[in-house]
C-alpha positions in Angstrom: -83.2 16.7 98.3 -85.4 14.8 96.6 -85.5 11.8 98.9 -87.2 12.4 102.2 -86.8 10.4 105.4 -90.0 9.6 107.2 -88.3 7.6 110.1 -89.3 10.2 112.7 -93.2 9.3 111.6 -92.5 5.5 111.5 -91.7 6.4 114.9 -94.3 8.0 116.1 -97.2 5.4 114.6 -94.9 3.1 116.9 -94.7 4.8 119.6 -90.9 4.7 119.9 -88.2 6.9 120.7 -84.6 7.0 118.8 -83.0 5.4 121.5 -85.1 2.2 122.0 -84.8 2.0 118.0 -80.6 2.2 118.1 -81.0 -0.2 120.4 -83.1 -2.7 118.3 -81.1 -2.0 115.5 -77.5 -1.9 116.9 -76.8 1.1 115.4 -75.5 4.3 117.0 -77.6 6.7 118.2 -75.7 9.7 116.2 -75.6 7.4 112.6 -79.5 7.2 113.5 -80.0 10.4 113.5 -78.1 11.2 110.7 -80.4 9.3 108.9 -83.5 10.3 110.3 -82.6 13.7 109.5 -82.4 13.1 105.7 -78.1 14.0 105.9 -77.1 10.2 105.4 -76.0 10.0 101.9 -76.5 6.7 101.7 -77.9 3.5 103.8 -77.1 0.0 103.9 -80.1 -2.6 102.5 -78.9 -4.6 105.8 -79.7 -1.8 108.1 -82.5 -0.5 105.7 -83.8 -4.0 106.6 -83.2 -4.3 110.0 -85.0 -0.8 110.8 -87.9 -2.2 108.8 -87.9 -4.8 110.8 -88.1 -3.1 114.2 -90.6 -0.8 113.2 -93.1 -3.4 111.0 -93.3 -1.3 108.0 -92.1 -1.8 104.1 -89.0 0.6 103.2 -91.9 2.5 101.2 -93.1 3.5 104.3 -89.5 5.0 105.7 -88.1 6.3 102.5 -90.2 9.0 99.6 -89.2 10.5 96.5 -90.3 14.0 95.8 -89.7 16.0 92.5 -88.1 19.1 92.9 -89.7 22.4 90.7 
């Protein structure tokens, strides 16, 4: 998949657990885990905004495009 999710990297930088982030952004642990593992097919801008606010980061810190060979 050419879009890579770097949520785990940002969570580690902020020393925040998945449980803590799920509570802050008001998402279920299961849905946040799907996003974190890159299995999500879409993400709402409101969800992305909440995650960025909780982690004090930009969307580009969470999403990365990698060209497939």
